[in-house]
Every structure is written in C-alpha cells, then in structure tokens.
HTML snippet that shows the backbone in 3Dmol.js (N, CA, C, O; Angstrom):
<script src="https://3Dmol.org/build/3Dmol-min.js"></script>
<div id="view" style="width:600px;height:400px;position:relative"></div>
<script>
const pdb = `
ATOM      1  N   UNK A   1     -66.574 -94.722 -49.745  1.00  0.00           N
ATOM      2  CA  UNK A   1     -67.267 -94.222 -48.571  1.00  0.00           C
ATOM      3  C   UNK A   1     -67.160 -92.701 -48.522  1.00  0.00           C
ATOM      4  O   UNK A   1     -66.089 -92.137 -48.746  1.00  0.00           O
ATOM      5  N   UNK A   2     -68.250 -92.063 -48.235  1.00  0.00           N
ATOM      6  CA  UNK A   2     -68.300 -90.609 -48.213  1.00  0.00           C
ATOM      7  C   UNK A   2     -67.817 -90.069 -46.872  1.00  0.00           C
ATOM      8  O   UNK A   2     -68.169 -90.592 -45.815  1.00  0.00           O
ATOM      9  N   UNK A   3     -67.019 -89.033 -46.929  1.00  0.00           N
ATOM     10  CA  UNK A   3     -66.495 -88.391 -45.720  1.00  0.00           C
ATOM     11  C   UNK A   3     -67.545 -87.446 -45.157  1.00  0.00           C
ATOM     12  O   UNK A   3     -68.221 -86.748 -45.913  1.00  0.00           O
ATOM     13  N   UNK A   4     -67.687 -87.417 -43.847  1.00  0.00           N
ATOM     14  CA  UNK A   4     -68.596 -86.489 -43.189  1.00  0.00           C
ATOM     15  C   UNK A   4     -67.782 -85.571 -42.282  1.00  0.00           C
ATOM     16  O   UNK A   4     -66.894 -86.015 -41.553  1.00  0.00           O
ATOM     17  N   UNK A   5     -68.107 -84.283 -42.347  1.00  0.00           N
ATOM     18  CA  UNK A   5     -67.389 -83.304 -41.533  1.00  0.00           C
ATOM     19  C   UNK A   5     -68.377 -82.439 -40.774  1.00  0.00           C
ATOM     20  O   UNK A   5     -69.457 -82.123 -41.272  1.00  0.00           O
ATOM     21  N   UNK A   6     -67.997 -82.065 -39.572  1.00  0.00           N
ATOM     22  CA  UNK A   6     -68.764 -81.109 -38.791  1.00  0.00           C
ATOM     23  C   UNK A   6     -67.982 -79.796 -38.827  1.00  0.00           C
ATOM     24  O   UNK A   6     -66.896 -79.719 -38.253  1.00  0.00           O
ATOM     25  N   UNK A   7     -68.512 -78.762 -39.490  1.00  0.00           N
ATOM     26  CA  UNK A   7     -67.747 -77.512 -39.625  1.00  0.00           C
ATOM     27  C   UNK A   7     -67.360 -76.885 -38.292  1.00  0.00           C
ATOM     28  O   UNK A   7     -66.369 -76.159 -38.221  1.00  0.00           O
ATOM     29  N   UNK A   8     -68.122 -77.153 -37.236  1.00  0.00           N
ATOM     30  CA  UNK A   8     -67.807 -76.576 -35.925  1.00  0.00           C
ATOM     31  C   UNK A   8     -66.589 -77.248 -35.297  1.00  0.00           C
ATOM     32  O   UNK A   8     -66.015 -76.710 -34.350  1.00  0.00           O
ATOM     33  N   UNK A   9     -66.186 -78.408 -35.800  1.00  0.00           N
ATOM     34  CA  UNK A   9     -65.049 -79.136 -35.237  1.00  0.00           C
ATOM     35  C   UNK A   9     -63.817 -79.099 -36.142  1.00  0.00           C
ATOM     36  O   UNK A   9     -62.858 -79.835 -35.911  1.00  0.00           O
ATOM     37  N   UNK A  10     -63.837 -78.250 -37.168  1.00  0.00           N
ATOM     38  CA  UNK A  10     -62.723 -78.184 -38.112  1.00  0.00           C
ATOM     39  C   UNK A  10     -61.533 -77.375 -37.610  1.00  0.00           C
ATOM     40  O   UNK A  10     -60.417 -77.563 -38.095  1.00  0.00           O
ATOM     41  N   UNK A  11     -61.742 -76.491 -36.660  1.00  0.00           N
ATOM     42  CA  UNK A  11     -60.671 -75.611 -36.197  1.00  0.00           C
ATOM     43  C   UNK A  11     -59.450 -76.427 -35.750  1.00  0.00           C
ATOM     44  O   UNK A  11     -59.564 -77.347 -34.940  1.00  0.00           O
ATOM     45  N   UNK A  12     -58.299 -76.072 -36.289  1.00  0.00           N
ATOM     46  CA  UNK A  12     -56.998 -76.694 -36.029  1.00  0.00           C
ATOM     47  C   UNK A  12     -56.877 -78.125 -36.570  1.00  0.00           C
ATOM     48  O   UNK A  12     -55.949 -78.853 -36.215  1.00  0.00           O
ATOM     49  N   UNK A  13     -57.823 -78.521 -37.432  1.00  0.00           N
ATOM     50  CA  UNK A  13     -57.677 -79.836 -38.063  1.00  0.00           C
ATOM     51  C   UNK A  13     -56.609 -79.752 -39.156  1.00  0.00           C
ATOM     52  O   UNK A  13     -56.346 -78.681 -39.703  1.00  0.00           O
ATOM     53  N   UNK A  14     -56.005 -80.891 -39.461  1.00  0.00           N
ATOM     54  CA  UNK A  14     -54.874 -80.961 -40.389  1.00  0.00           C
ATOM     55  C   UNK A  14     -55.320 -81.590 -41.705  1.00  0.00           C
ATOM     56  O   UNK A  14     -56.090 -82.550 -41.724  1.00  0.00           O
ATOM     57  N   UNK A  15     -54.815 -81.024 -42.812  1.00  0.00           N
ATOM     58  CA  UNK A  15     -55.193 -81.480 -44.150  1.00  0.00           C
ATOM     59  C   UNK A  15     -53.981 -81.555 -45.053  1.00  0.00           C
ATOM     60  O   UNK A  15     -53.038 -80.776 -44.912  1.00  0.00           O
ATOM     61  N   UNK A  16     -54.009 -82.500 -45.987  1.00  0.00           N
ATOM     62  CA  UNK A  16     -52.946 -82.667 -46.962  1.00  0.00           C
ATOM     63  C   UNK A  16     -53.536 -82.503 -48.355  1.00  0.00           C
ATOM     64  O   UNK A  16     -54.536 -83.135 -48.697  1.00  0.00           O
ATOM     65  N   UNK A  17     -52.908 -81.651 -49.153  1.00  0.00           N
ATOM     66  CA  UNK A  17     -53.335 -81.470 -50.540  1.00  0.00           C
ATOM     67  C   UNK A  17     -52.853 -82.664 -51.356  1.00  0.00           C
ATOM     68  O   UNK A  17     -51.683 -83.039 -51.276  1.00  0.00           O
ATOM     69  N   UNK A  18     -53.752 -83.267 -52.146  1.00  0.00           N
ATOM     70  CA  UNK A  18     -53.400 -84.413 -52.976  1.00  0.00           C
ATOM     71  C   UNK A  18     -52.434 -83.977 -54.084  1.00  0.00           C
ATOM     72  O   UNK A  18     -51.492 -84.699 -54.410  1.00  0.00           O
ATOM     73  N   UNK A  19     -52.672 -82.801 -54.657  1.00  0.00           N
ATOM     74  CA  UNK A  19     -51.791 -82.249 -55.700  1.00  0.00           C
ATOM     75  C   UNK A  19     -51.242 -80.911 -55.208  1.00  0.00           C
ATOM     76  O   UNK A  19     -51.829 -79.864 -55.479  1.00  0.00           O
ATOM     77  N   UNK A  20     -50.120 -80.937 -54.487  1.00  0.00           N
ATOM     78  CA  UNK A  20     -49.569 -79.702 -53.909  1.00  0.00           C
ATOM     79  C   UNK A  20     -49.247 -78.641 -54.972  1.00  0.00           C
ATOM     80  O   UNK A  20     -48.797 -78.962 -56.072  1.00  0.00           O
ATOM     81  N   UNK A  21     -49.486 -77.393 -54.623  1.00  0.00           N
ATOM     82  CA  UNK A  21     -49.166 -76.250 -55.462  1.00  0.00           C
ATOM     83  C   UNK A  21     -48.147 -75.384 -54.716  1.00  0.00           C
ATOM     84  O   UNK A  21     -48.290 -75.163 -53.514  1.00  0.00           O
ATOM     85  N   UNK A  22     -47.135 -74.901 -55.409  1.00  0.00           N
ATOM     86  CA  UNK A  22     -46.129 -74.008 -54.815  1.00  0.00           C
ATOM     87  C   UNK A  22     -45.481 -74.613 -53.564  1.00  0.00           C
ATOM     88  O   UNK A  22     -45.196 -73.899 -52.602  1.00  0.00           O
ATOM     89  N   UNK A  23     -45.252 -75.916 -53.580  1.00  0.00           N
ATOM     90  CA  UNK A  23     -44.634 -76.652 -52.466  1.00  0.00           C
ATOM     91  C   UNK A  23     -45.456 -76.570 -51.177  1.00  0.00           C
ATOM     92  O   UNK A  23     -44.928 -76.789 -50.087  1.00  0.00           O
ATOM     93  N   UNK A  24     -46.748 -76.257 -51.303  1.00  0.00           N
ATOM     94  CA  UNK A  24     -47.633 -76.209 -50.149  1.00  0.00           C
ATOM     95  C   UNK A  24     -48.467 -77.488 -50.134  1.00  0.00           C
ATOM     96  O   UNK A  24     -49.357 -77.670 -50.965  1.00  0.00           O
ATOM     97  N   UNK A  25     -48.177 -78.354 -49.198  1.00  0.00           N
ATOM     98  CA  UNK A  25     -48.840 -79.655 -49.137  1.00  0.00           C
ATOM     99  C   UNK A  25     -49.658 -79.819 -47.861  1.00  0.00           C
ATOM    100  O   UNK A  25     -50.759 -80.368 -47.897  1.00  0.00           O
ATOM    101  N   UNK A  26     -49.136 -79.353 -46.750  1.00  0.00           N
ATOM    102  CA  UNK A  26     -49.785 -79.549 -45.456  1.00  0.00           C
ATOM    103  C   UNK A  26     -50.426 -78.248 -44.984  1.00  0.00           C
ATOM    104  O   UNK A  26     -49.828 -77.174 -45.056  1.00  0.00           O
ATOM    105  N   UNK A  27     -51.657 -78.375 -44.501  1.00  0.00           N
ATOM    106  CA  UNK A  27     -52.440 -77.210 -44.107  1.00  0.00           C
ATOM    107  C   UNK A  27     -53.113 -77.430 -42.762  1.00  0.00           C
ATOM    108  O   UNK A  27     -53.361 -78.560 -42.342  1.00  0.00           O
ATOM    109  N   UNK A  28     -53.398 -76.324 -42.105  1.00  0.00           N
ATOM    110  CA  UNK A  28     -54.090 -76.316 -40.827  1.00  0.00           C
ATOM    111  C   UNK A  28     -55.259 -75.336 -40.959  1.00  0.00           C
ATOM    112  O   UNK A  28     -55.089 -74.241 -41.494  1.00  0.00           O
ATOM    113  N   UNK A  29     -56.424 -75.716 -40.483  1.00  0.00           N
ATOM    114  CA  UNK A  29     -57.551 -74.782 -40.502  1.00  0.00           C
ATOM    115  C   UNK A  29     -57.412 -73.870 -39.291  1.00  0.00           C
ATOM    116  O   UNK A  29     -57.435 -74.329 -38.148  1.00  0.00           O
ATOM    117  N   UNK A  30     -57.266 -72.572 -39.554  1.00  0.00           N
ATOM    118  CA  UNK A  30     -56.990 -71.611 -38.482  1.00  0.00           C
ATOM    119  C   UNK A  30     -58.182 -70.710 -38.157  1.00  0.00           C
ATOM    120  O   UNK A  30     -58.151 -69.972 -37.172  1.00  0.00           O
ATOM    121  N   UNK A  31     -59.236 -70.767 -38.982  1.00  0.00           N
ATOM    122  CA  UNK A  31     -60.412 -69.942 -38.696  1.00  0.00           C
ATOM    123  C   UNK A  31     -61.645 -70.625 -39.268  1.00  0.00           C
ATOM    124  O   UNK A  31     -61.640 -71.105 -40.401  1.00  0.00           O
ATOM    125  N   UNK A  32     -62.702 -70.659 -38.462  1.00  0.00           N
ATOM    126  CA  UNK A  32     -63.978 -71.214 -38.901  1.00  0.00           C
ATOM    127  C   UNK A  32     -65.063 -70.179 -38.640  1.00  0.00           C
ATOM    128  O   UNK A  32     -64.839 -69.237 -37.879  1.00  0.00           O
ATOM    129  N   UNK A  33     -66.236 -70.332 -39.256  1.00  0.00           N
ATOM    130  CA  UNK A  33     -67.327 -69.381 -38.997  1.00  0.00           C
ATOM    131  C   UNK A  33     -67.785 -69.451 -37.546  1.00  0.00           C
ATOM    132  O   UNK A  33     -67.712 -70.504 -36.912  1.00  0.00           O
ATOM    133  N   UNK A  34     -68.257 -68.325 -37.030  1.00  0.00           N
ATOM    134  CA  UNK A  34     -68.840 -68.305 -35.693  1.00  0.00           C
ATOM    135  C   UNK A  34     -70.190 -67.598 -35.750  1.00  0.00           C
ATOM    136  O   UNK A  34     -70.668 -67.278 -36.838  1.00  0.00           O
ATOM    137  N   UNK A  35     -70.795 -67.355 -34.633  1.00  0.00           N
ATOM    138  CA  UNK A  35     -72.134 -66.764 -34.602  1.00  0.00           C
ATOM    139  C   UNK A  35     -72.176 -65.352 -35.189  1.00  0.00           C
ATOM    140  O   UNK A  35     -73.227 -64.912 -35.654  1.00  0.00           O
ATOM    141  N   UNK A  36     -71.052 -64.639 -35.174  1.00  0.00           N
ATOM    142  CA  UNK A  36     -71.039 -63.280 -35.712  1.00  0.00           C
ATOM    143  C   UNK A  36     -70.634 -63.222 -37.187  1.00  0.00           C
ATOM    144  O   UNK A  36     -70.581 -62.142 -37.775  1.00  0.00           O
ATOM    145  N   UNK A  37     -70.350 -64.382 -37.783  1.00  0.00           N
ATOM    146  CA  UNK A  37     -69.980 -64.438 -39.199  1.00  0.00           C
ATOM    147  C   UNK A  37     -71.200 -64.127 -40.061  1.00  0.00           C
ATOM    148  O   UNK A  37     -72.271 -64.692 -39.838  1.00  0.00           O
ATOM    149  N   UNK A  38     -71.054 -63.232 -41.047  1.00  0.00           N
ATOM    150  CA  UNK A  38     -72.186 -62.950 -41.946  1.00  0.00           C
ATOM    151  C   UNK A  38     -72.655 -64.233 -42.638  1.00  0.00           C
ATOM    152  O   UNK A  38     -71.849 -65.112 -42.943  1.00  0.00           O
ATOM    153  N   UNK A  39     -73.942 -64.331 -42.877  1.00  0.00           N
ATOM    154  CA  UNK A  39     -74.542 -65.522 -43.469  1.00  0.00           C
ATOM    155  C   UNK A  39     -73.858 -65.918 -44.778  1.00  0.00           C
ATOM    156  O   UNK A  39     -73.701 -67.107 -45.055  1.00  0.00           O
ATOM    157  N   UNK A  40     -73.454 -64.949 -45.573  1.00  0.00           N
ATOM    158  CA  UNK A  40     -72.824 -65.237 -46.867  1.00  0.00           C
ATOM    159  C   UNK A  40     -71.475 -65.955 -46.704  1.00  0.00           C
ATOM    160  O   UNK A  40     -71.028 -66.639 -47.625  1.00  0.00           O
ATOM    161  N   UNK A  41     -70.829 -65.804 -45.547  1.00  0.00           N
ATOM    162  CA  UNK A  41     -69.512 -66.418 -45.303  1.00  0.00           C
ATOM    163  C   UNK A  41     -69.565 -67.638 -44.387  1.00  0.00           C
ATOM    164  O   UNK A  41     -68.516 -68.129 -43.969  1.00  0.00           O
ATOM    165  N   UNK A  42     -70.750 -68.135 -44.066  1.00  0.00           N
ATOM    166  CA  UNK A  42     -70.895 -69.235 -43.102  1.00  0.00           C
ATOM    167  C   UNK A  42     -70.198 -70.524 -43.539  1.00  0.00           C
ATOM    168  O   UNK A  42     -69.850 -71.344 -42.689  1.00  0.00           O
ATOM    169  N   UNK A  43     -69.988 -70.721 -44.832  1.00  0.00           N
ATOM    170  CA  UNK A  43     -69.357 -71.947 -45.322  1.00  0.00           C
ATOM    171  C   UNK A  43     -67.853 -71.797 -45.553  1.00  0.00           C
ATOM    172  O   UNK A  43     -67.198 -72.731 -46.015  1.00  0.00           O
ATOM    173  N   UNK A  44     -67.309 -70.624 -45.233  1.00  0.00           N
ATOM    174  CA  UNK A  44     -65.900 -70.363 -45.508  1.00  0.00           C
ATOM    175  C   UNK A  44     -65.027 -70.660 -44.279  1.00  0.00           C
ATOM    176  O   UNK A  44     -65.385 -70.339 -43.146  1.00  0.00           O
ATOM    177  N   UNK A  45     -63.874 -71.282 -44.544  1.00  0.00           N
ATOM    178  CA  UNK A  45     -62.861 -71.497 -43.505  1.00  0.00           C
ATOM    179  C   UNK A  45     -61.545 -70.948 -44.033  1.00  0.00           C
ATOM    180  O   UNK A  45     -61.398 -70.718 -45.233  1.00  0.00           O
ATOM    181  N   UNK A  46     -60.599 -70.741 -43.142  1.00  0.00           N
ATOM    182  CA  UNK A  46     -59.274 -70.260 -43.548  1.00  0.00           C
ATOM    183  C   UNK A  46     -58.266 -71.380 -43.316  1.00  0.00           C
ATOM    184  O   UNK A  46     -58.090 -71.861 -42.197  1.00  0.00           O
ATOM    185  N   UNK A  47     -57.606 -71.783 -44.406  1.00  0.00           N
ATOM    186  CA  UNK A  47     -56.540 -72.778 -44.359  1.00  0.00           C
ATOM    187  C   UNK A  47     -55.210 -72.048 -44.355  1.00  0.00           C
ATOM    188  O   UNK A  47     -55.039 -71.067 -45.078  1.00  0.00           O
ATOM    189  N   UNK A  48     -54.269 -72.515 -43.549  1.00  0.00           N
ATOM    190  CA  UNK A  48     -52.933 -71.923 -43.531  1.00  0.00           C
ATOM    191  C   UNK A  48     -51.920 -72.993 -43.906  1.00  0.00           C
ATOM    192  O   UNK A  48     -51.890 -74.070 -43.310  1.00  0.00           O
ATOM    193  N   UNK A  49     -51.088 -72.689 -44.899  1.00  0.00           N
ATOM    194  CA  UNK A  49     -50.027 -73.614 -45.303  1.00  0.00           C
ATOM    195  C   UNK A  49     -48.983 -73.672 -44.187  1.00  0.00           C
ATOM    196  O   UNK A  49     -48.537 -72.636 -43.695  1.00  0.00           O
ATOM    197  N   UNK A  50     -48.603 -74.864 -43.798  1.00  0.00           N
ATOM    198  CA  UNK A  50     -47.678 -75.046 -42.679  1.00  0.00           C
ATOM    199  C   UNK A  50     -46.303 -74.448 -42.986  1.00  0.00           C
ATOM    200  O   UNK A  50     -45.716 -73.789 -42.128  1.00  0.00           O
ATOM    201  N   UNK A  51     -45.791 -74.665 -44.179  1.00  0.00           N
ATOM    202  CA  UNK A  51     -44.438 -74.196 -44.516  1.00  0.00           C
ATOM    203  C   UNK A  51     -44.365 -72.690 -44.771  1.00  0.00           C
ATOM    204  O   UNK A  51     -43.442 -72.025 -44.300  1.00  0.00           O
ATOM    205  N   UNK A  52     -45.335 -72.152 -45.515  1.00  0.00           N
ATOM    206  CA  UNK A  52     -45.245 -70.753 -45.930  1.00  0.00           C
ATOM    207  C   UNK A  52     -46.084 -69.799 -45.087  1.00  0.00           C
ATOM    208  O   UNK A  52     -45.909 -68.582 -45.162  1.00  0.00           O
ATOM    209  N   UNK A  53     -46.987 -70.345 -44.291  1.00  0.00           N
ATOM    210  CA  UNK A  53     -47.918 -69.553 -43.475  1.00  0.00           C
ATOM    211  C   UNK A  53     -48.903 -68.746 -44.324  1.00  0.00           C
ATOM    212  O   UNK A  53     -49.619 -67.898 -43.791  1.00  0.00           O
ATOM    213  N   UNK A  54     -48.950 -68.995 -45.631  1.00  0.00           N
ATOM    214  CA  UNK A  54     -49.893 -68.323 -46.507  1.00  0.00           C
ATOM    215  C   UNK A  54     -51.291 -68.849 -46.209  1.00  0.00           C
ATOM    216  O   UNK A  54     -51.480 -70.046 -45.990  1.00  0.00           O
ATOM    217  N   UNK A  55     -52.271 -67.942 -46.202  1.00  0.00           N
ATOM    218  CA  UNK A  55     -53.635 -68.325 -45.868  1.00  0.00           C
ATOM    219  C   UNK A  55     -54.553 -68.260 -47.079  1.00  0.00           C
ATOM    220  O   UNK A  55     -54.408 -67.409 -47.957  1.00  0.00           O
ATOM    221  N   UNK A  56     -55.509 -69.197 -47.094  1.00  0.00           N
ATOM    222  CA  UNK A  56     -56.479 -69.304 -48.177  1.00  0.00           C
ATOM    223  C   UNK A  56     -57.869 -69.455 -47.585  1.00  0.00           C
ATOM    224  O   UNK A  56     -58.072 -70.238 -46.657  1.00  0.00           O
ATOM    225  N   UNK A  57     -58.826 -68.706 -48.119  1.00  0.00           N
ATOM    226  CA  UNK A  57     -60.230 -68.876 -47.731  1.00  0.00           C
ATOM    227  C   UNK A  57     -60.871 -69.846 -48.713  1.00  0.00           C
ATOM    228  O   UNK A  57     -60.828 -69.633 -49.925  1.00  0.00           O
ATOM    229  N   UNK A  58     -61.459 -70.903 -48.190  1.00  0.00           N
ATOM    230  CA  UNK A  58     -62.136 -71.877 -49.039  1.00  0.00           C
ATOM    231  C   UNK A  58     -63.476 -72.261 -48.415  1.00  0.00           C
ATOM    232  O   UNK A  58     -63.687 -72.096 -47.214  1.00  0.00           O
ATOM    233  N   UNK A  59     -64.366 -72.770 -49.242  1.00  0.00           N
ATOM    234  CA  UNK A  59     -65.617 -73.342 -48.757  1.00  0.00           C
ATOM    235  C   UNK A  59     -65.262 -74.687 -48.132  1.00  0.00           C
ATOM    236  O   UNK A  59     -64.620 -75.512 -48.781  1.00  0.00           O
ATOM    237  N   UNK A  60     -65.663 -74.923 -46.893  1.00  0.00           N
ATOM    238  CA  UNK A  60     -65.271 -76.151 -46.201  1.00  0.00           C
ATOM    239  C   UNK A  60     -65.799 -77.397 -46.901  1.00  0.00           C
ATOM    240  O   UNK A  60     -65.263 -78.485 -46.692  1.00  0.00           O
ATOM    241  N   UNK A  61     -66.825 -77.269 -47.718  1.00  0.00           N
ATOM    242  CA  UNK A  61     -67.367 -78.421 -48.445  1.00  0.00           C
ATOM    243  C   UNK A  61     -66.348 -79.007 -49.433  1.00  0.00           C
ATOM    244  O   UNK A  61     -66.432 -80.183 -49.786  1.00  0.00           O
ATOM    245  N   UNK A  62     -65.385 -78.187 -49.878  1.00  0.00           N
ATOM    246  CA  UNK A  62     -64.371 -78.701 -50.812  1.00  0.00           C
ATOM    247  C   UNK A  62     -63.480 -79.742 -50.133  1.00  0.00           C
ATOM    248  O   UNK A  62     -62.855 -80.557 -50.811  1.00  0.00           O
ATOM    249  N   UNK A  63     -63.418 -79.720 -48.808  1.00  0.00           N
ATOM    250  CA  UNK A  63     -62.612 -80.708 -48.079  1.00  0.00           C
ATOM    251  C   UNK A  63     -63.213 -82.111 -48.179  1.00  0.00           C
ATOM    252  O   UNK A  63     -62.541 -83.098 -47.881  1.00  0.00           O
ATOM    253  N   UNK A  64     -64.454 -82.199 -48.590  1.00  0.00           N
ATOM    254  CA  UNK A  64     -65.117 -83.497 -48.748  1.00  0.00           C
ATOM    255  C   UNK A  64     -64.618 -84.250 -49.978  1.00  0.00           C
ATOM    256  O   UNK A  64     -64.804 -85.463 -50.079  1.00  0.00           O
ATOM    257  N   UNK A  65     -63.985 -83.540 -50.913  1.00  0.00           N
ATOM    258  CA  UNK A  65     -63.497 -84.154 -52.148  1.00  0.00           C
ATOM    259  C   UNK A  65     -62.167 -84.864 -51.882  1.00  0.00           C
ATOM    260  O   UNK A  65     -61.123 -84.222 -51.772  1.00  0.00           O
ATOM    261  N   UNK A  66     -62.218 -86.176 -51.782  1.00  0.00           N
ATOM    262  CA  UNK A  66     -61.019 -86.962 -51.457  1.00  0.00           C
ATOM    263  C   UNK A  66     -59.998 -86.981 -52.587  1.00  0.00           C
ATOM    264  O   UNK A  66     -58.860 -87.402 -52.380  1.00  0.00           O
ATOM    265  N   UNK A  67     -60.384 -86.531 -53.783  1.00  0.00           N
ATOM    266  CA  UNK A  67     -59.436 -86.425 -54.887  1.00  0.00           C
ATOM    267  C   UNK A  67     -58.573 -85.173 -54.740  1.00  0.00           C
ATOM    268  O   UNK A  67     -57.542 -85.047 -55.402  1.00  0.00           O
ATOM    269  N   UNK A  68     -58.992 -84.243 -53.871  1.00  0.00           N
ATOM    270  CA  UNK A  68     -58.290 -82.978 -53.675  1.00  0.00           C
ATOM    271  C   UNK A  68     -57.637 -82.900 -52.298  1.00  0.00           C
ATOM    272  O   UNK A  68     -56.516 -82.408 -52.166  1.00  0.00           O
ATOM    273  N   UNK A  69     -58.340 -83.385 -51.269  1.00  0.00           N
ATOM    274  CA  UNK A  69     -57.882 -83.256 -49.884  1.00  0.00           C
ATOM    275  C   UNK A  69     -57.905 -84.595 -49.158  1.00  0.00           C
ATOM    276  O   UNK A  69     -58.823 -85.397 -49.329  1.00  0.00           O
ATOM    277  N   UNK A  70     -56.874 -84.819 -48.341  1.00  0.00           N
ATOM    278  CA  UNK A  70     -56.838 -85.960 -47.422  1.00  0.00           C
ATOM    279  C   UNK A  70     -56.769 -85.403 -46.018  1.00  0.00           C
ATOM    280  O   UNK A  70     -56.028 -84.458 -45.747  1.00  0.00           O
ATOM    281  N   UNK A  71     -57.550 -85.998 -45.123  1.00  0.00           N
ATOM    282  CA  UNK A  71     -57.531 -85.528 -43.744  1.00  0.00           C
ATOM    283  C   UNK A  71     -56.274 -86.024 -43.045  1.00  0.00           C
ATOM    284  O   UNK A  71     -55.890 -87.186 -43.183  1.00  0.00           O
ATOM    285  N   UNK A  72     -55.635 -85.128 -42.290  1.00  0.00           N
ATOM    286  CA  UNK A  72     -54.413 -85.464 -41.579  1.00  0.00           C
ATOM    287  C   UNK A  72     -53.173 -85.154 -42.402  1.00  0.00           C
ATOM    288  O   UNK A  72     -53.258 -84.699 -43.542  1.00  0.00           O
ATOM    289  N   UNK A  73     -52.006 -85.415 -41.788  1.00  0.00           N
ATOM    290  CA  UNK A  73     -50.722 -85.168 -42.471  1.00  0.00           C
ATOM    291  C   UNK A  73     -50.068 -86.454 -42.762  1.00  0.00           C
ATOM    292  O   UNK A  73     -48.977 -86.477 -43.332  1.00  0.00           O
TER     293      UNK A  73
END
`;
const viewer = $3Dmol.createViewer("view");
viewer.addModel(pdb, "pdb");
viewer.setStyle({}, {cartoon: {color: "spectrum"}});
viewer.zoomTo();
viewer.render();
</script>
C-alpha cells in the first residue's frame, strides 16, 4: 500500500530511519515550506535528529519510501 502525505501537515511529525546513520534514528520535521518559500524550495523540509539536534534538508517526497523511512517512533 502506498503512503500518502500532505506536506502542509508534516510539521512536527515524527519519523524513524530504517537504516540509521551516525546513531541518528529518530527525527522530527521542524520546518516546512510556507507561502514565502521560493518555488525552487517548495518540496524541501527540515528534519532534526532527536538525539543530536543535527538538521537535514530533504525533499519531503523521500519520506514516501518505506524502505528508508517509517512514520512515527
């Protein structure tokens, strides 16, 4: 079954990396595009690792890949 996501509802959603890197497994989306976001960045969100607080900008469409991301903790 294919996962469906609404990018406007991703803020503060929780994600688990299927293959953790650098002991970073659990993430929170801390920034999503808004009306003032440039068109080129409309698909980008900011994930923050819960343990390290390190932030990553990713295309939110990558969250649809269940081999890489699981929704929730």
